[in-house]
GUMIGU-901949 format. One record per residue: residue in one letter; x, y, z of N, C-alpha, C, O in turn. Coordinates in steps of 0.001 Angstrom, whole numbers, padded with zeros to 6 digits, always signed. Each point is the difference from the previous one (the first is absolute). Layout:
BEGIN
AXYZXYZXYZXYZ ...
END
This chain:
BEGIN
X-003785-033883-007098+000611+000753+000339-000339+001884-000835+000047+001176+000363 X-000235-001636-001084-000342+001104-001153-000757+000813+000453+000043+001187+000321 X-001161-002442-000339-001675-000245+000247-000145+000856+001082-000846+000854-000264 X+001517-000676+001831+000157+000468+001023-000050+000898+000161-001019+000532+000439 X+002461+000306-000807+000330+001096-000454-001034+000720-000166-000513+000535+000982 X-000003-000371-002223-000953-000099-001934-001163+000473+001294-000486+001109-000220 X-000090-001891+001712-001269+000147+000040+000528+001250+001225-000292+001191+000113 X+001146-002061+000654+000279+001443+001205+000234+001310-000620-000656+000988+000332 X+001247-000969-000906+000757+001530-000925-001905+000426-000209-000599+001058+000198 X+000327-001816-000462-001772+000747-000311-000928+000326+001155-000605+001063+000138 X+000575-001930+000533-000205+000408+001524+000573+001380+000283-000851+000809+000369 X+001688-000501-000427+000652+000980+000686-000209+000997-000679-000081+001094+000558 X-000055-001213-001885+000001+001222-000911+001932+000426-000725+000285+000803-000888 X+000390-001442+001466+000875-000248-000350+001276-000784-001031-000539-000969-000534 X+001481+001037+000255+000670-000791-001390+001606+000178+000849+000863+000874-000081 X-000948-001964+000783+001211-000054+000351+000750-001794-000011-000375-001041+000541 X+001097+001245-001085+000798-001329-001077+000378-000709+001586+000210+000646+001027 X-000196-001977-001155-000205-001179+000593+001722+000438+001634+001160+000406-000072 X-001273-000457+000209+001258-000299+001195+001070-001185-000130+001190-000120+000293 X-001789-000383-000647+000964-001125-000224+000833-000395-001268+001003-000714-000004 X-001631+001339-001122+000001+000172-001327+001717+000664+000586+001037-000654+000096 X-001256+002184+000223+000470+000704+000020+001420-000481+000598+001017+000448-000529 X-000903-001412+001692+001201-000111+001378+000039-001423-000634+000021-000666+001034 X+000005-000288-002107+000044-000733-000680+001680-000543-000853+000486-001123-000135 X-000061+002282-000229+001255-000109-000848+001362-000001+001626+001104-000545+000018 X-001651+001200+000895+000961+000382+001297-000541-001298+001009+000790-000088+000939 X-001712-000781-000854-000041-001039+000390+000961-001118-000270+000566-000693+000846 X-000426+000590-002686+000232-001175-000910+001480+000642+000339+000773-000862+000420 X-000032+002588-000535+000653-000414+000093+001082-000445+002039+001056-000596+000210 X-001509+000901+000229+000392-000290+001234+000341-001743-000104+000966-000599+000474 X-002078+000077-001233-000355-001862+000081+001226+000137-001109+000800-000732+000582 X-000188+001105-001619+000855-000427-000445+001779+000468+000240+001006-000520-000482 X-001198+002075+001722+001062-000293+000179+000438-000745+001744+001056+000117+000620 X-002393-000901-000211+000708-000949+001029-000608-001390-000427-000205-000675+001009 X-000102+000112-002013-000160-000707-000430+000419-001392+000844-000807-000764+000528 X+002409+000608-000533+000900-000793+000237+000500+000080+001553+001042-000538+000375 X-002037+001380+000601+000809-000089+001043-001272-001061+001592-001156-000392+000160 X+002437+000435+000541-000339-000477+001217-000625+000402+000974+000649+000258+001014 X-002318-000051-001011-000769+000360+000698+000796+000500+001355+000162+001173+000337 X+000268-002279+000316+000017-000507+001977+001630+000316-000321+000415+000298+001120 X+000791-000197-002094+001484+000078-000119+000147+001665-000877+001150+000423-000121 X-001968+000192-000281+000003+001120-000805-000767+001317+000113-001080+000249+000534 X+002115+000669-001318-000706+001017+000629-000670+000282-001614+000419+000048-001156 X-001465+000071+001743-000967+001178-001892+000699+001063+000124+000576+000528+000951 X-000744-000190-002431+000340+001112-000510-000948+001263-000582-000728+000217-000969 X+000941+000098+001516-001019+001216-000396+000392+001660-000198-000792+000939-000076 X+002326-000908+000018+000470+000962-000197-000197+001085-001302+000060+001221-000141 X-000368-002561-000840-000051+000440-001620-001051+000477-000399-000043+000620-001063 X-000956-000797+001783-001591-000079+000000-000889+001334-000094-000312+000581+001040 X-000199+000026-002622-000057+001534+000234-001929-000650-000124-000357-001086-000457 X-000253+001839+000849-001323+000026+000230-000658+001267-000997+000396+001163+000075 X-001731-001747-001236-000275+000363-000312+000062+001396+000050+000322+000797-000881 X-000814-000542+002486-000680+001014-000076+000961+000592+000650-000662+000666+000796 X+002349-000310-000447+001410+000642-000021+000262+000176-001153+000527+001094-000201 X-000751-002063-001166-000220+000071-001516-000512+001548+000110+000779+000856+000419 X-001655-000638-000676-001596+000816-000201+000558+001110+000649+000306+000984-000674 X-000059-001007+002360+000877+001366+000227+000683+000225-000896-000194+000966-000738 X+001578-002170+000526+001221+001216-000806+000172+000742-000757+000857+000833-000291 X-001882-001223-000098-000623+000316-001712-000777+001222+000177-000218+000881-000833 X-000132-000956+001942-001192+001312-000096+000767+000916+001200-000667+000696+000765 X+001959-000764-000696+000134+000720+001085+000577+001878-001310+000547+000029-001103 X-001022+001078+001969+000425+001095-000783+000575+000012-000330+000716-000880+000477 X+000126+001765-001819+001085+000435-000286+000632+001504-000004+000224+000827-000884 X-000045-000873+002303+000422+001191+000360+001268+000563-000471+001163-000383-000123 X-001708+001225-000046+000802+002007-001308-000061+000613+000738-000996+000211+000692 X+002745+000593-000547+000345+001265+000614-000839+000925-001297-000220-000484-001110 X-000232+002090+001581-000229+000656-000864+001295+000887-000406+001103-000091+000538 X-001381+000780-001367+001396+000618-001114+000662+000973+001293-000729+000914+000386 X+002083-001080+000294+000398+001376+001148-000007+000951-000814+000443+000142-001140 X-001072+000589+001946+000372+002205-000590+000692+000018+001263-000014-000738+000986 X+000741+001998-001362+000745+000921-000060-001452+001074+000603-000865+000345-000804 X+000789+000155+002596-001249+001034+000352+000582+001771-000759+001066+000555-000267 X-002195-000322+000206+000286+001633-001235-000016+000873+001746-000938+000116+000789 X+002047+000256-000707-000505+001149+000190-002129+000744+000365-001103-000100-000537 X+001653+000683+001601-001600+000830-000437+000139+001428-000406+000963+000694+000326 X-001793-000355-000928+000217+001062-000783-000718+001362+000934-001088-000283+000499 X+001489+001385-000294-000088+000836+000860-001494+000916-000619+000137+000827-000902 X-001837-001184+001671-001025+000531+000108+000389+001671+000065+000770+000694+000663 X-001773-000473-001756+000063+001068-000088-000845+000758+001285-001133-000316+000363 X+001864+001247+000146-000274+000864+001120-001039+001107-000714+000262+000360-001147 X-001565+000234+001900-000161+001179+000109-000630+001039+000994-000945-000166+000771 X+001366+000776-000891+000495+000956+001322-001421+001255-000523-000371+000530-001047 X+000106-000527+001981-001915+000760+000075+001005+001643+000585+001023-000027+000683 X-001691+001233-001190+000817+000705+000714-002012+000744+000949-001116-000334-000398 X+001275+000842+001023-000750+000595+001018-000094+001484-000455+001004+000618+000352 X-001918+000150-001037-000113+001173-000577-001121+000548+001053-000738+000791-000589 X+000408-000942+001828-000764+000079+000122+000625+001821+000879-000830+000768+000486 
END
């Protein structure tokens, strides 16, 4: 399996891991949580399953920080220039 992944990555010029290996912990968790169920009578439980992609997205969510609040300062009056017409 590693050889197939390596060959495909080399052919495509990229370096991606085998998706099966990424998903294997989730598959194992589903199997373990539903091990003793009768598939004809019981319901499979997927409620506690969080995929690696969901976990990664949760970890990568940006932490929003509000900027410090500042009280707006009133604008200072601008100096005016009076032009006197001396003609």
